[in-house]
C-alpha positions in Angstrom: -12.2 -14.0 -10.8 -11.3 -16.1 -7.8 -8.1 -16.0 -6.4 -5.9 -18.6 -4.3 -4.1 -18.7 -1.2 -1.3 -20.2 -3.6 -1.1 -17.0 -5.5 -0.5 -14.9 -2.7 2.1 -17.3 -1.2 3.7 -17.1 -4.4 4.1 -13.2 -4.6 4.8 -13.1 -0.9 7.8 -15.5 -1.8 9.0 -13.4 -4.5 8.7 -10.4 -2.4 10.8 -12.2 0.3 13.5 -12.8 -2.2 13.5 -9.4 -3.9 14.1 -7.8 -0.5 16.7 -10.3 0.7 18.6 -9.6 -2.6 17.9 -5.9 -3.0 16.2 -6.7 -6.4 15.0 -3.3 -7.3 13.5 -4.9 -10.6 11.5 -7.3 -8.9 10.2 -4.6 -6.3 9.3 -2.5 -9.1 6.7 -4.9 -10.5 5.4 -5.9 -6.9 4.9 -2.3 -5.7 2.1 -0.6 -6.8 2.9 3.1 -8.0 0.6 4.3 -5.5 2.2 2.5 -2.5 1.8 3.8 1.0 3.9 2.2 3.4 4.3 2.9 7.1 7.5 2.0 9.1 7.6 1.0 12.8 9.0 4.5 13.1 6.0 6.3 11.9 7.6 7.3 8.8 5.7 7.0 5.7 7.0 6.1 2.3 6.0 5.5 -1.3 7.4 3.3 -3.9 10.3 5.4 -5.2 11.4 5.9 -1.3 11.1 1.9 -0.9 13.2 1.2 -4.1 15.7 3.9 -3.4 16.4 2.1 0.2 17.1 -1.3 -1.7 19.2 0.4 -4.4 21.4 2.1 -2.0 21.4 -0.8 0.2 20.3 1.3 3.4 18.3 -1.9 4.2 20.6 -5.0 4.0 19.1 -8.1 4.9 21.1 -11.2 5.6 18.1 -13.1 6.9 14.1 -12.9 6.2 12.2 -15.8 7.4 8.5 -15.9 7.8 8.0 -17.6 11.2 4.2 -18.3 10.9 1.8 -19.2 8.1 0.6 -15.9 6.7 -3.1 -14.7 7.8 -4.6 -14.0 4.4 -8.3 -12.6 3.6 -9.5 -12.0 0.1 -11.9 -9.3 -0.7 -12.7 -9.4 -4.5 -9.6 -8.2 -6.3 -7.7 -7.5 -3.0 -5.9 -9.5 -0.3 -4.8 -8.5 3.2 -1.8 -10.7 4.4 -0.5 -10.4 7.9 3.1 -12.1 8.5 5.4 -12.6 11.4 8.9 -12.4 10.0 12.4 -12.6 11.7 14.9 -10.0 10.1 18.5 -9.8 10.5 21.0 -7.4 8.7 21.5 -3.7 8.9 19.3 -0.6 8.4 21.0 2.8 7.9 24.1 1.1 9.1 22.6 -0.1 12.4 22.4 -3.8 13.1 19.0 -5.4 13.2 18.1 -8.8 14.7 14.4 -8.8 15.6 10.7 -10.1 15.1 8.5 -7.9 12.8 4.7 -8.2 11.9 4.1 -7.3 8.5 0.5 -6.2 7.2 0.2 -5.8 3.5 -2.6 -4.8 1.2 -2.2 -6.7 -2.3 -4.3 -5.5 -5.4 -4.8 -7.5 -8.2 -4.8 -5.4 -11.3 -3.7 -5.7 -15.1 -2.9 -9.3 -14.3 -0.8 -9.0 -11.7 -0.7 -8.6 -7.8 1.0 -5.4 -6.3 1.2 -4.3 -2.7 -0.8 -0.9 -2.6 -0.4 -0.3 1.3 1.6 -1.9 4.2 2.8 -1.5 7.5 5.6 -3.1 9.7 5.6 -3.2 13.5 8.4 -4.5 15.7 7.1 -7.5 18.0 8.0 -6.5 21.8 
């Protein structure tokens, strides 16, 4: 099956809104059960930890803006997306207002795209 850039942009926009709104139900659908995500601190989290951080409002975003068009590559049923984002809000009560680079690996399985792996880095 050939996938389009529009498909990925659509799920990336869904992810952006879910993160901004701490929408755990939407994130439940967008994150694969086997998610492996590395934070800029080096911590590795899975799906349940990620969902818990949104449910508890450990991460509370007031702004999440993609500031460059995403770099996207398709490999069959897998898409790799790299995006630069400006985040503003709080993480564990500490204010954040920085630029970050996200790398996400999306897998198309059972008729939908889900994130199976990702990383976020602070842009110095």
